[in-house]
C-alpha positions as CSV (number, residue, x, y, z in Angstrom):
1,M,20.6,2.3,14.3
2,D,19.5,1.2,10.8
3,W,19.1,-2.4,12.0
4,L,16.9,-1.3,14.9
5,E,14.6,0.6,12.5
6,K,14.4,-2.5,10.2
7,A,13.7,-4.8,13.1
8,T,11.0,-2.5,14.3
9,K,9.3,-2.3,10.9
10,V,9.4,-6.1,10.5
11,M,7.9,-6.4,14.0
12,M,5.2,-3.9,13.2
13,L,4.3,-5.9,10.0
14,V,4.2,-9.2,11.9
15,V,2.1,-7.8,14.7
16,G,-0.2,-6.0,12.3
17,C,-0.7,-9.1,10.1
18,S,-1.3,-11.4,13.1
19,G,-3.6,-8.9,14.7
20,L,-5.5,-8.6,11.4
21,L,-6.1,-12.3,11.4
22,V,-7.0,-12.7,15.0
23,I,-9.3,-9.6,15.2
24,Y,-11.1,-10.1,11.9
25,F,-11.6,-13.9,12.3
26,G,-12.9,-13.2,15.9
27,F,-15.2,-10.5,14.6
28,L,-16.5,-12.8,11.8
29,Y,-17.0,-15.6,14.3
30,L,-19.1,-13.3,16.5
31,I,-21.2,-12.2,13.6
32,F,-21.9,-15.7,12.2
33,S,-22.5,-17.2,15.6
34,G,-25.2,-14.7,16.3
35,N,-23.5,-12.9,19.2
36,N,-23.7,-9.1,19.6
37,T,-20.7,-7.2,18.1
38,A,-21.8,-3.8,19.6
39,I,-19.2,-4.2,22.4
40,I,-16.3,-4.1,19.9
41,P,-15.2,-0.5,19.3
42,W,-14.5,0.5,15.7
43,Y,-10.9,1.5,16.4
44,I,-10.0,-2.0,17.3
45,L,-10.9,-3.1,13.8
46,L,-8.6,-0.4,12.4
47,S,-5.6,-0.9,14.7
48,P,-3.9,-3.7,12.8
49,W,-3.9,-1.5,9.7
50,V,-2.0,1.2,11.6
51,C,0.7,-1.3,12.5
52,I,0.9,-2.6,8.9
53,Y,1.1,1.0,7.6
54,F,4.0,2.0,10.0
55,G,5.7,-1.3,9.1
56,L,6.0,-0.4,5.5
57,R,8.8,1.5,3.8
58,K,8.7,5.3,3.7
59,R,8.1,5.3,-0.1
60,T,5.2,2.9,0.2
61,Q,3.7,5.0,3.0
62,L,3.9,8.1,0.9
63,E,2.3,6.3,-2.1
64,I,-0.6,5.2,0.2
65,M,-1.1,8.7,1.4
66,Q,-1.1,10.0,-2.1
67,W,-3.6,7.3,-3.1
68,F,-5.9,8.4,-0.2
69,I,-5.6,12.0,-1.2
70,N,-6.5,11.3,-4.8
71,K,-9.3,9.0,-3.7
72,F,-11.0,11.4,-1.4
73,T,-10.5,14.8,-3.1
74,R,-12.6,16.2,-5.9
75,K,-10.9,16.8,-9.3
């Protein structure tokens, strides 16, 4: 079962990175060509980051969560 988890994480990283390239380059193309980008929902721009996050190791995920907690809480 360990190989299945590793294969899934690698697949999530590949899908996330390729989605990041496709979605953001398409978004930038629409902006610079003068087309309306209002039709693109905000969550589509975030979805590749979710794939990348879940493709990372558990320790890295926890470090990212701790970074967000430290970033957005008052000290």
